[in-house]
Structures are given as C-alpha cells and as structure tokens.
C-alpha positions as CSV (number, residue, x, y, z in Angstrom):
1,M,7.4,-26.6,-63.0
2,T,10.0,-28.5,-65.1
3,D,10.2,-32.3,-65.4
4,L,13.3,-32.2,-63.2
5,T,11.6,-30.4,-60.4
6,K,10.5,-32.6,-57.5
7,I,6.8,-32.4,-56.6
8,P,6.3,-31.3,-53.0
9,V,4.2,-33.6,-50.8
10,T,2.6,-32.6,-47.6
11,V,1.8,-35.4,-45.1
12,V,-1.2,-34.7,-42.9
13,T,-1.2,-36.8,-39.8
14,G,-3.1,-36.7,-36.6
15,F,-5.2,-38.8,-34.2
16,L,-8.6,-40.1,-35.0
17,G,-11.1,-37.3,-35.6
18,S,-8.6,-34.5,-35.2
19,G,-9.9,-32.8,-38.4
20,K,-7.6,-34.0,-41.2
21,T,-10.3,-34.3,-43.8
22,T,-11.7,-30.9,-42.9
23,L,-8.3,-29.3,-43.2
24,I,-7.6,-30.9,-46.6
25,R,-11.1,-29.8,-47.9
26,H,-10.2,-26.2,-46.9
27,L,-6.8,-26.5,-48.6
28,M,-8.4,-27.8,-51.8
29,Q,-10.7,-24.7,-51.9
30,N,-8.0,-22.2,-50.9
31,A,-4.8,-23.4,-52.6
32,G,-4.1,-20.1,-54.3
33,G,-4.4,-21.6,-57.8
34,K,-2.1,-24.5,-57.3
35,R,-3.0,-27.8,-59.0
36,L,-3.4,-30.3,-56.1
37,A,-3.7,-34.0,-55.8
38,V,-4.9,-35.9,-52.7
39,I,-4.2,-39.4,-51.4
40,V,-6.5,-40.6,-48.7
41,N,-5.4,-43.6,-46.6
42,E,-8.6,-45.0,-44.9
43,F,-8.6,-47.4,-41.9
44,G,-11.3,-49.8,-43.0
45,D,-13.1,-50.5,-46.3
46,V,-15.6,-47.7,-46.3
47,G,-14.1,-44.8,-48.2
48,V,-15.9,-42.0,-46.2
49,D,-13.1,-39.4,-46.2
50,G,-12.2,-39.9,-49.9
51,E,-15.9,-39.5,-50.9
52,I,-16.2,-36.3,-48.8
53,L,-13.2,-34.9,-50.6
54,K,-14.3,-35.9,-54.0
55,S,-17.6,-34.2,-53.4
56,C,-15.6,-31.0,-52.9
57,A,-13.5,-31.4,-56.1
58,I,-12.8,-28.2,-58.1
59,P,-10.9,-27.5,-61.3
60,D,-7.6,-27.1,-59.5
61,C,-8.1,-30.4,-57.7
62,P,-10.5,-32.6,-59.9
63,A,-12.0,-35.8,-58.6
64,E,-9.6,-37.9,-60.7
65,N,-6.7,-36.4,-58.6
66,I,-8.2,-37.7,-55.4
67,L,-7.1,-41.3,-54.8
68,E,-8.0,-43.6,-51.9
69,L,-5.8,-46.4,-50.4
70,A,-8.0,-48.7,-48.3
71,N,-5.9,-51.9,-48.3
72,G,-4.2,-51.1,-45.0
73,C,-1.7,-48.7,-43.6
74,I,0.0,-46.7,-46.4
75,C,3.4,-47.2,-44.8
76,C,2.9,-51.0,-44.8
77,T,1.8,-51.3,-48.4
78,V,4.5,-49.2,-50.1
79,A,5.3,-51.4,-53.0
80,D,1.8,-52.6,-53.7
81,D,-0.1,-49.3,-53.2
82,F,1.9,-46.2,-52.4
83,I,4.5,-46.3,-55.2
84,P,2.0,-47.1,-58.0
85,T,-0.3,-44.3,-56.7
86,I,2.4,-41.7,-56.7
87,E,3.5,-42.8,-60.1
88,A,0.0,-42.5,-61.4
89,L,-0.4,-39.0,-60.1
90,M,2.9,-37.9,-61.6
91,A,1.7,-39.2,-65.0
92,V,-1.5,-37.1,-64.9
93,T,-1.7,-34.2,-67.4
94,P,-1.4,-31.5,-66.2
95,R,0.8,-32.8,-63.5
96,P,-0.1,-31.8,-59.9
97,E,1.9,-29.0,-58.4
98,H,1.5,-30.3,-54.8
99,I,0.3,-33.6,-53.4
100,L,-1.5,-33.9,-50.0
101,I,-1.5,-37.2,-48.2
102,E,-4.1,-37.8,-45.5
103,T,-2.9,-40.7,-43.3
104,S,-5.3,-42.8,-41.3
105,G,-5.7,-41.8,-37.7
106,L,-3.7,-44.8,-36.6
107,A,-0.8,-44.3,-39.0
108,L,2.8,-43.8,-37.9
109,P,4.3,-41.0,-40.1
110,K,7.9,-42.0,-39.9
111,P,7.7,-45.3,-41.9
112,L,5.9,-43.3,-44.5
113,L,8.7,-40.7,-44.7
114,Q,11.1,-43.6,-45.2
115,A,9.1,-44.7,-48.2
116,F,10.0,-41.4,-50.0
117,N,13.6,-42.7,-50.2
118,W,12.5,-45.6,-52.5
119,P,14.7,-45.3,-55.7
120,D,11.6,-45.3,-58.0
121,I,10.3,-42.0,-56.6
122,R,13.1,-40.3,-54.6
123,S,14.3,-38.1,-57.5
124,R,10.8,-37.0,-58.3
125,I,9.0,-36.1,-55.1
126,T,10.0,-34.6,-51.7
127,V,8.2,-34.2,-48.4
128,D,7.5,-30.5,-48.2
129,G,6.4,-30.9,-44.6
130,V,4.6,-33.1,-42.0
131,I,1.5,-31.4,-40.5
132,A,0.3,-33.0,-37.3
133,L,-3.3,-32.2,-36.1
134,A,-4.0,-32.6,-32.4
135,D,-7.5,-32.3,-30.9
136,A,-7.0,-29.6,-28.2
137,E,-9.8,-30.9,-26.0
138,A,-8.6,-34.5,-26.1
139,V,-5.0,-33.7,-25.5
140,A,-5.9,-31.4,-22.6
141,A,-7.9,-34.2,-21.1
142,G,-4.8,-36.6,-21.2
143,R,-6.6,-39.2,-23.3
144,F,-3.3,-40.3,-25.0
145,A,-1.6,-41.0,-21.7
146,P,-3.8,-41.1,-18.6
147,N,-2.5,-38.6,-16.0
148,V,0.7,-37.7,-17.8
149,A,2.3,-36.2,-14.7
150,A,1.7,-39.3,-12.6
151,V,2.9,-41.7,-15.3
152,D,6.2,-39.6,-15.6
153,A,6.6,-39.7,-11.9
154,Q,6.2,-43.5,-11.8
155,R,8.6,-44.0,-14.7
156,Q,11.2,-41.9,-12.9
157,A,10.7,-44.0,-9.7
158,D,10.9,-47.3,-11.4
159,D,12.5,-47.7,-14.8
160,S,10.9,-51.1,-15.3
161,L,7.4,-49.5,-15.5
162,D,5.9,-48.6,-18.8
163,H,2.5,-46.9,-18.6
164,E,2.3,-45.7,-22.2
165,T,-0.8,-46.9,-24.0
166,P,-0.8,-47.6,-27.7
167,L,-2.8,-44.4,-28.2
168,S,-0.1,-42.4,-26.5
169,E,2.6,-43.9,-28.6
170,V,0.7,-43.0,-31.8
171,F,0.2,-39.5,-30.6
172,E,3.8,-39.0,-29.6
173,D,5.2,-40.4,-32.8
174,Q,3.0,-38.0,-34.8
175,I,4.2,-35.0,-32.8
176,A,7.8,-36.2,-33.0
177,C,7.6,-36.3,-36.8
178,A,5.9,-33.0,-37.3
179,D,7.1,-29.8,-38.8
180,I,4.0,-27.9,-37.6
181,V,1.3,-28.9,-35.2
182,L,-2.3,-27.6,-35.7
183,L,-4.3,-27.5,-32.5
184,T,-7.9,-28.2,-33.6
185,K,-11.2,-27.6,-31.9
186,P,-9.9,-24.8,-29.6
187,D,-13.4,-23.6,-28.9
188,L,-14.3,-27.0,-27.3
189,A,-11.2,-26.9,-25.2
190,G,-11.4,-23.4,-23.9
191,A,-8.5,-21.1,-23.0
192,E,-7.3,-23.4,-20.2
193,G,-7.6,-26.5,-22.3
194,V,-5.7,-25.0,-25.2
195,A,-2.9,-23.9,-22.8
196,R,-2.7,-27.4,-21.3
197,A,-2.7,-29.0,-24.8
198,R,0.2,-26.7,-25.8
199,E,2.1,-27.7,-22.7
200,I,1.7,-31.4,-23.4
201,I,2.7,-31.1,-27.0
202,L,5.8,-29.1,-26.3
203,A,6.8,-31.6,-23.6
204,E,6.5,-34.4,-26.1
205,A,8.2,-32.6,-29.1
206,P,11.8,-33.6,-29.6
207,R,12.5,-30.0,-30.9
208,P,10.8,-26.7,-30.8
209,L,7.7,-26.8,-33.0
210,P,5.3,-24.1,-34.1
211,I,1.7,-24.7,-32.8
212,V,-1.2,-23.0,-34.6
213,E,-4.8,-23.0,-33.4
214,V,-7.2,-23.9,-36.1
215,A,-11.0,-24.0,-36.1
216,E,-12.9,-26.0,-38.8
217,G,-9.7,-26.5,-40.8
218,A,-9.4,-22.8,-41.7
219,V,-5.7,-22.0,-42.0
220,D,-3.8,-20.0,-44.6
221,A,-2.3,-22.4,-47.0
222,R,0.9,-20.3,-46.9
223,V,1.4,-21.4,-43.3
224,I,1.6,-25.1,-44.0
225,L,2.4,-25.4,-47.7
226,G,5.8,-24.5,-49.1
227,L,7.8,-25.5,-46.0
228,E,10.6,-27.1,-48.1
229,A,11.4,-29.4,-45.1
230,A,12.7,-32.3,-47.3
231,A,11.7,-34.4,-44.3
232,E,12.9,-37.6,-46.1
233,D,16.5,-36.3,-45.6
234,D,15.8,-35.5,-41.9
235,I,14.4,-38.8,-40.7
236,E,16.9,-39.3,-37.9
237,A,15.8,-36.1,-36.2
238,R,12.3,-37.4,-35.9
239,P,12.4,-40.1,-33.2
240,S,9.8,-42.8,-32.9
241,H,8.7,-45.5,-30.5
242,H,8.6,-47.8,-33.5
243,D,12.0,-47.3,-35.1
244,T,12.7,-51.0,-35.4
245,P,10.9,-52.7,-38.4
246,H,9.3,-55.4,-36.4
247,D,7.7,-52.9,-34.1
248,H,5.5,-51.4,-36.7
249,D,2.2,-53.1,-36.8
250,H,-1.4,-52.3,-36.1
251,D,-2.4,-55.3,-34.0
252,D,-3.3,-52.9,-31.1
253,F,-6.3,-51.7,-33.1
254,E,-9.1,-53.3,-35.0
255,S,-11.9,-52.1,-37.2
256,I,-15.2,-53.8,-38.0
257,I,-17.9,-52.8,-40.5
258,V,-21.5,-52.8,-39.4
259,D,-24.3,-52.7,-42.0
260,I,-27.5,-51.1,-40.5
261,D,-31.1,-50.9,-41.8
262,P,-32.7,-47.5,-42.4
263,I,-33.3,-45.7,-39.2
264,A,-36.4,-43.7,-38.0
265,D,-34.7,-41.8,-35.3
266,V,-31.3,-40.1,-35.7
267,D,-31.1,-39.4,-32.0
268,A,-31.4,-43.1,-31.2
269,L,-28.4,-43.8,-33.5
270,V,-26.4,-41.0,-31.8
271,A,-27.3,-42.3,-28.4
272,A,-26.2,-45.8,-29.4
273,I,-22.8,-44.5,-30.6
274,E,-22.3,-42.5,-27.4
275,G,-23.1,-45.5,-25.3
276,L,-20.6,-47.7,-27.2
277,A,-17.9,-45.0,-26.6
278,K,-18.6,-44.8,-22.9
279,D,-19.2,-48.4,-22.1
280,H,-16.9,-50.2,-24.6
281,N,-14.1,-47.6,-25.3
282,I,-14.9,-47.2,-29.0
283,L,-12.5,-44.7,-30.4
284,R,-14.1,-43.8,-33.7
285,V,-17.3,-44.4,-35.7
286,K,-17.6,-43.1,-39.3
287,G,-19.8,-43.9,-42.2
288,Y,-23.4,-43.2,-43.2
289,A,-27.0,-44.1,-42.5
290,A,-30.3,-44.1,-44.4
291,V,-33.1,-42.2,-42.6
292,K,-36.7,-43.4,-43.3
293,G,-38.6,-40.8,-45.3
294,K,-35.5,-38.7,-46.1
295,P,-34.1,-38.5,-49.7
296,M,-30.6,-37.6,-48.4
297,R,-27.8,-39.8,-47.0
298,L,-26.8,-39.1,-43.4
299,L,-23.1,-38.8,-42.9
300,V,-21.9,-39.9,-39.4
301,Q,-18.6,-39.0,-37.8
302,A,-17.9,-39.8,-34.2
303,V,-14.8,-39.3,-32.0
304,G,-15.4,-41.1,-28.7
305,A,-18.7,-39.9,-27.4
306,R,-18.7,-36.8,-29.5
307,V,-21.0,-37.5,-32.5
308,R,-21.4,-35.2,-35.5
309,H,-23.9,-35.9,-38.3
310,Q,-25.3,-34.2,-41.4
311,F,-27.1,-35.0,-44.6
312,D,-24.4,-34.9,-47.2
313,R,-26.0,-35.8,-50.6
314,P,-29.1,-37.3,-52.1
315,W,-29.3,-41.1,-52.6
316,A,-28.4,-41.9,-56.2
317,A,-31.0,-43.5,-58.5
318,G,-30.8,-47.3,-58.0
319,E,-28.5,-47.0,-55.0
320,A,-29.3,-49.2,-52.0
321,Q,-30.6,-47.0,-49.2
322,S,-28.9,-48.6,-46.2
323,G,-26.3,-47.7,-43.7
324,R,-22.7,-48.8,-43.2
325,L,-20.5,-47.8,-40.3
326,V,-16.8,-48.4,-39.6
327,V,-16.1,-48.9,-35.9
328,I,-12.5,-48.6,-34.6
329,A,-11.2,-49.5,-31.2
330,E,-8.2,-51.0,-29.5
331,H,-8.1,-54.7,-30.2
332,D,-9.3,-55.9,-26.8
333,D,-12.3,-53.6,-26.9
334,I,-13.8,-54.8,-30.1
335,D,-16.8,-56.9,-29.1
336,T,-18.5,-57.5,-32.5
337,P,-21.8,-59.0,-31.3
338,T,-22.3,-56.2,-28.7
339,I,-21.5,-53.4,-31.1
340,T,-23.6,-54.9,-33.9
341,A,-26.6,-55.4,-31.6
342,A,-26.4,-51.9,-30.2
343,L,-26.3,-50.3,-33.7
344,A,-29.0,-52.7,-35.0
345,K,-31.3,-51.8,-32.1
346,A,-30.9,-48.1,-33.0
347,S,-32.0,-48.9,-36.5
348,T,-35.3,-50.5,-35.2
349,T,-36.1,-47.8,-32.7
C-alpha cells in the first residue's frame, strides 16, 4: 500500500443486538493477514463492545488499533470525534490496511457516509462497503413495523396516515444504505422465519441486495471485505427517511446507566431484565455484573427479552467489583426509577 492509496473502510451497521460485535470479532481473527483497525461507536458511556474487541486483539489488529467513540452518534460528532480518530489511525505505524467501523445500533448510516466527503479525509479513505446486519427472528416477527402488510394497506387507503415507528425507520435506513445484508441468528428464526425476513428486507431495499445467512458472525471475510463500493460517491442511490439535516437526531431514544451491587443469583438478574423488556418495552441492556463468590466478571447482553450472559474475564487487582448496565429504550419508555428499582431488587435477591 502506497501513501497515495486510499484506506478502505467497512461500515458495519444493524439494529440493536443484531450481532455486529460478534461479526467484527470474527473478522479480526480471520482477516487473511490484513492489518485491521476498528472504530466502535457506543450508545451510552459504558464501552462494553470496545472492551470485548480489545480482549480479542491479535498482532494484525492490536489493542491500540481499536478505538471507541462514546460521546454520541458518530455521524453527529464528525468534526470533534470522527475526523480526529480517522487521522490518528492513518498516522499509526504500520498503517492499517482496512478499517472497520461498528456503528451504534441506533445510528443512521447515510450521514456517516456523507462524513467521508470531508476535505480532510476524502483523498485518503474510501467506504469499501456498508454491511447491514438484521436479526432474522426479529425481522420475521415484524418488530420494526408492527404488521407490515396492514400498515402498507392503511397507508395506501389514506395518504395522511403514517404508521412507521422510529425503530422501523432506523431499520429501513440501514437496509437502504447497505451493499450486503447479513441475516443473523437464522437458527432462532427457523426456515419459515428466515424466508419471511428475506421477504421483508427485499421489499424495503431500494435496489437488489445480496442477503447472506450468518450464524455467530462466521462469514468469509472475502464476502464482505474488498467490495470497492466507494459508497461516499453513491450516496444519492441510498435513500433515507432522514435526508434533511434537521431530521437527524436521536430524541426518539434514550439510554440510562444503572449501577448495581454484586448479585447472588444470576437467574434473578436475567428475570429482571426479561420483565423490563416485556412490561416496559426495553430494547437493549448491556454491561456487566459482579457475582458474589465469583472471581470473574459477568458480561450481560440483552436484546428485548432475550438475555445472554457469560463470565468474560477475572476482576483486576484493585478493581471495584460492582455492576454497571446500559439500558436503552424509546424515549417515552424510559422510567428511570422503575428500571433502577427492578435491577436493584435483582442484586439483593
């Protein structure tokens, strides 16, 4: 790679919990010898995804090449965060051969693509491709637009009706911006669910898109790296619900951070998170907890009422053994006292 060669960048987008971090971790370990760098844009102040990836660092993608941006949506902090981060990576020796960007689950990819046209970086990087991850089970269940067929029928009958939810708009914008869609968790969706998810995605896509089923992030890097899409030059072909500048904000969503005492019963914490998802429409919970009598930290990742947890690393010497969880929901569903009380109760059970 010469100094005049643009560094390719792959943007990995997708709804909350669709498997972006799992995919990037797989790519880090199966990049075919390419020197990688990773930018992680978290929603909330707890850098869970970035820490997971740093724990998987290898010589071709060392920890210093994994950078976190937690000051807000990456496309809303271009001058303050994104440009300096890109410039820092391009100054690394040896220079990365490919950069992966993991957006937050609530990010709109199109404004990020527009940032690649900033004069300071346009001549030095290019968007190799936009990879959109879609949870097959969630898409098949119509969670992004309740009863898609009925909504479309109502819209056709009365043009003044708009039954799209903020979640559906995020999903549709991500699909519209994609070069490839990865359909994740196909085992949970089953054959019928996968077929339904494909149908929904193709109906939303503004152009024919390849759709690849992927379990646990395992996809051949050759399928999604090296697309040479130059997406920053193809922005107009990627329509968005939020094309006007004033439309792009994240007021529809809110995140809170809840500190929890060490827990005695992991199942009680799981039950509390499941209850919050069912009763209070919580979209995402991620973070970690301390379990009494255990030397390892418990990593917690929840999408709706589906909760996954595992012990990820020992507590460091002198590290405070306590828990911290990021809770994300639509703005009107964030009831901080109720959420805090439910999680606190789990820690005392």
